[in-house]
N, C-alpha and C positions, 0 to 999 in steps of 0.2 A: 430119285427116279421111281423106286418101287412105291413110295408113299403117294406120289402123284397119280400113279396108275390105280392104286387102291381107292383114292379119292374119287377118281373118274368113275370107277366101277360102282362106288357107293351112290354117286349121283344118279347113274343109270338105273341102279336098283330101286332108288326112291321113285324115279319117274315111272318105271315099269310097274311098281307097286301101286302108284296112284292111278295109272291106267287100268290096272286089274280091278281096283276098287270101283272105279266108274263103270266098267263093263259089268261087274257083278251087280251093282246097284240097278243098272238099266235092265238086266236080265230078271232081277227080282221083281221089278215093276211089271215086266211082261208076264211073269208067272202069276203075280198077285192080281193083276187087272187084265181085262180083255180090252187092251188098248187098240185104237185104230191102226191099220197097217200104214206103212210108209217106207221111204227109201232108207238104205243103209247110211247111218250117220257115224262119223268118227268121233271118239271121245275128245272133249275139249274144243273140237273144231265144228262138229255137226256136219251138215250137208254141204259139200264143197260147191255144188250147183247153186244153192241158196246164197251162200256168201258171195259168189261171183256174179249172180244175176243182176242185170241192170234194173229190171222191174220185178219185184217179188210176185205181183199178181199174175204175171205171165208164167213163171216157173211153177206157181201153185196150180194153175189151170192144167199144165202139163202133168203134174203129179195126180191131179184129180181124175184125169182120163185113165191113168194106170191103176191107181189104188182106190178109186171111188171118191164121192164128194166129201167124205170125212177121212182125213189122214193125219198122221203124226210126222213131224219133222223137227230137226234141231238146228239151231244156228248159234254156235259158240255155247255159252252156258244156258241158253234158252231152249227149253223143250216145249214145243207148242203143238196144239191141235188146230187144224185149219178147216173151216167150214166153207163149202163152195156151192151149196145149192139152197134154195128157199126153204125146203122142208127141214133141213138140219138147223138152219139159222132161226127159223120160227120156233122150233122145239127148244133151242137154247135160250134165246132172248125173250120169248114171250111165254111159252108153256111152262118153262122150268122156273118161273118166278125170279128169285134173286140168285139162283145157283151160279150164274155166269156174270153177275153184276160187279164183281171186284175188278181191280186193276193190278197188274203185276208190278213188282218192284224193278224199276229200270234206273240204274245209278244216275245217268245224266239227267233224266227227267226229274228225278228226286232233287238233284242239285239245282237245276234251273228253276224249280218251283218252290224254292226255299223250304225244302223238306216235305214235298208232296202236299202242300197246303192250298192247292188250287182245286177247281171243280172238274178238270179234265182227267188228270192222272191220279187224283186222290183215291184212297181206298174207300170202299163202300161202308161208311161209318155214319153215326148220328151227325157228326160235324158236316160231312158231305151232304147229307139229306137236308140239313138246315140251310146250307148255302144254295142248294138247288131250289128249295122252297122260296127263298128270298129272291132268287134271280128270275123274276117273272116279268121284268120290264126291260126294254131295250135301252142300251146306253145312248144317250144323246150327247152330241159334241159338235162344235163348230168345225166343219171340214177344212176351213182355212186356218185353223189353229196351228201355229208353227210346231208346237209340241206333238200334236196329233200326227202331223205330216212326218215328223222325225220318227215317231213311234212306228208308223206303218213302214217306213223305209227300213228301219232296223229289223222289224219283224219279217219283211220280205227277204232281206239278206240271210236271216237265220234259217228261214224255210228252205231257201236255195242251198244253203250249206249243209243242211241236215243229211240229205241224200241217203246213203246206205247206213246211216247211223254213225256210231263212234266206236273206235277200237277199244276205248276204255270200258264200254259195256260188255265187250267180248272177254276182256281180261281185266277185271276190277282192281287187281293189284296195282295197275298202272296209276290209279289215283294217288297211291302212296309213294310211288318211286319216280314216276315221270309221266307227264301228260302231253298229248300231241298238240301241235300248233293249232289244229282245227278246233280242239276243245277249248284251248286258252282263248282263241279269238271269239268263239261263241259265248264263252263265259263272260268276257269283257263286254260284248254287246248286250248280253242279258242283264248285266248289272246296270248298264246305261238305260235300258228299257224299264227296269224296275224303278230307277231314280225318277223317271218321268212320271210314272203312275203315282209314286210316293208324293211327289210335289203337287200333282193335281188333287190327290186325296186330301192333302193338308189344306189346299185352297178351298175345297168344298167344306171342310170342317169349320173353317174360319167364317164362312158366309152361310152356314146351314140355317134353315128356317123350317121347322116341322110343319108349318102351314103352307109351305110352298116347295113340295118335293119336285125338283127340277128334272131329275134323271135317275139312272140306275145307281150312281154313286151315292146320291142322297138317300135312296132306298136302303142301302147297306148301312149308312150312318144312322138312319132312323131305327133300324132293327137293333143296333147296338144300344142306342139311347133308351129304347123301350126295355131292353134287358137290364140296363142300369137302373131304370126307374123301378122295375119289379125286383131288383136286387137278386136276379137269377144268375148266380155265379157259374152254374154249369153252362148256360148258354153264352155268358160273357167270355168264358174260356175258349169258346169256339168262334168268337168274333174278334180275334186279335187283329192288330194292324196288318200283320202278315197274311192272315186268312182273307181279309177283305181286299187287300191289294192283289193277291193272287186270283181272287174271283174276278176282279176287274180285268186283269190281264187275260184271263181265260176267255171272257166274253169278247174282248177285242180280237185276240189272235185267232180263235176258232171261227168266230162268226164272220168277221170282215174279210179275212184272207180267203176263206173258202168261197164266199160270195164273189169276190174279185176273180178268182180262177174260173168259177162257173160262168160268169159273164164273158170272160175271155174266150172260153169254149163256144158260147152261144154266138158271139159276134163273128168268130172265125167260121163257124158252120154256115151262118147266113151269107157270108161273103162268097162261099163256094156253092150255095144252093139258091140261085135266083128265083126259082119257081116257088119254093117254100117262103122266101122272103116276101115275094109279091103277095102271096095269100095272107101273110101276117099283116102287111101294110093295108091291104084291102079291107080287112076286118077292122083295123084301128081307124081308118078313114070313115068307115060306115058307122061305127059305134061312137067314136069320140068326135069325129069331124076334124076340120083343119084350123079351127079358130081358138082352140084351147089345148092344153096339155092333158094327157091321161091322168086319172086320179085312182086311188084305191077302190073307189066305188064302181069304177068301170070294169074291175077285174072279173066279176061274174058274167059279164057279157063279152069278154074277150077270151073265149074258150080256146080257140085255135092258137092264139098267141101264147097262152099258158101251156097248152099241150106241146107247142114247139120248144118252150123253155124246159119242160119235163124231158123231152127227147134229148135235148142237149145235155141234161144232167145224166141221162142214161148212158149215152155214148161217150160223153166227156166226164168221167167220174173223177173228181178232183182228189178224193182220198180213197184210192182203190181198196185199201185194207183197214180204213178207219183207225180207231184207237184200240190197241190190244185189250182184251178182257182177261180176267182170271177167275178161276172157280173158287167159291167160298167153302165148298164141301166136296166130298166124293159124289159124283153125279154121273149122268149118262147122256149121250146124244148119238143119234143115228145107229142105235143098237150097240154102242161101244161104251166102255167105262172111261171116265175122265177124272183122275184123282184130284183131290183138293190142291189148290195153289198151282194149277196148270195154266199156262198162258194159252189163250184161245184167240185165234185171228178170224175175222169175218172177211171173206173175199167178195166185197161189194161189186167189184168189176166182173167177177164170174157170174154173179146174180144178174147183172145188167146185160150180160152177153151170152146168156144160156139159151141155146137154140131150142131147148125143150119148153122154154117159157115165152119166147118171142118169135113171131113169124118174121121171116126175112130179117134175121137178127142184125145184120150189118147195114141195113137200109135205114136212112134217117126218115122216119115216118111219124109225124105228130098225130095222125088219125088213130094210132093204136091207143091213145089216151082218151079218145072221144067216144060217146055213146051214139046210138042210132039217130039221135036228134041233133048231133053236132055239139053237144054240151060235154063238159069235162065229166068223164065216167068214173067208176070206182077205181081207186088206185090199184094197179096191178100188184099182185103179191110179191113179185120178184123185183120191184122197184123200191129200193131202200137207200136213197142218197143221204138220208138223215139218220140211218140206222133205226133201231127199234128197241122196245123194252125199257128197263129202268135207267140205262145209260144212253138212251136216244138223245139226239141233239136237242138241247133245251131251247135253242133259238129258232127251231123250225117254224113255229107259228108266226114269228116276226120276219124271218128270212124270206119265206115264200112270197108274201105280198110285196115286200120291198124289192126283191129280185124282179118280180113281174112288173112293178111300176117302172123301174129303171130300164128294163128291156123294152117295154112298150114305148117309153119315151124315146129311146134311141132309134127304134124302128120307125116311129112316126116322123122323126126329124131328118133321118138320113137314109140314102140308098147306099148300100155297102157292096163294093166289088173288089175282086182280087186284081193285082197288077197283071198285065198281059204276060202269059207264059207261066204263071204260077199254078201248080197242081192243086186241085180242090182237096186232095187228101191231107188230113191233119197229121202232123208229126208230133210225137210226144217229147217233152223235155223232162227234167227231173231225174230221179233215180230212187231205188229202194221202194219205199212206201209212198213216195210223192210223185204224182203225175200231173203235168200241166201242159198246155199247148206250147210247142216250141215257138220262139219269137217269130212273129209274122208281120207282114205289111198288108194293109187294106187301103182302099181308096174310099173316102167318104164324100158323097155329093149331097148337099143339102136339098131336101125335097121342098116343094112349094107349099109349105104348111105354116102354122103359127110361128111367129118370130118372137124369140125371147127378148124382153126389153132390157 
């Protein structure tokens, strides 16, 4: 009896001791650095509001109103600085060069990317720079390819399941003693996803022809073969099968899924805004006509159409917090110190909904992107759907014209309306750092235009 009481007291003493060590560590950081202010966060747990929030961008906006656009908050073991206005974001991502260009270590991301060998979550290293340099072409693939369809279905399920993240990331010891069903399911789907890419990569290697580079996969293979020819062992070590496979997966998952969500927002907005939709279609009919489909060359003369898509990206931000950054060194932002290896979150949603940057911020108004001549004007500073700086979206130059082409084609072909009694207000689905339009129904009525053969 006495021994059990003593054991219990010993366990309590150890736990209390650990808590005291954490508290002292946090206080020492506060004394050493002029950290941004923020809410009270409990040791091991962090901010209870953050852990419980359905959408992180909303709770971060609430904190920004109280503590300012740059604040500090914790969620489990992750101590992060959150940037909520264009000035602090520009300072961090553009003016500070590579200070904020690293990625934090997140256990599940590390596991799912075969050891952080991708280009999204990889650390800011020479290997990452090499893959970024190679990744200058869009992946081409037949959209009716069964493997491609299966890949996208798996990726969609994984994005939906991610939600508020994983308990394992909050308590890493769980990886060694017990993992949740959510993690095991995600891990199984991820392995299946990797097997698809692995098989496709092997098929490309078997049919590779250096004089006929067919797509992005061939570009990666070519880079490795050139390194082999030059006997450059350093570069070869950075172009392993795993690295190339993860680069392919990164292009697929980041580019295609985000574009799909963006188009989902755009179509839903058009269904509830018939006046805007009519103006888009009037421009397309005038510039393109009704006897052919839009092309990429038409883009420069479809300014209102592109401005409408930009406004859909502003109000329908598919990745409200983007991908977390990490500091490579002790640095500063917004007048505060940010220690090395600190996670930094960019609240893109806050930038896109800042009343100090946007007139009638809640109004869907494409003209805010046009100049006095009705042409696409200079990009507003606070519009960053593709982020900025050294970790900005590498697919921006490809995604923007492709999104425009698809959106223009949809608008030319169909009149889109909501079922009777449906509110034009868009509801959000997803959770955590993922936001997408809630499932919706629209009515498509074919317009009297060019008929596809």
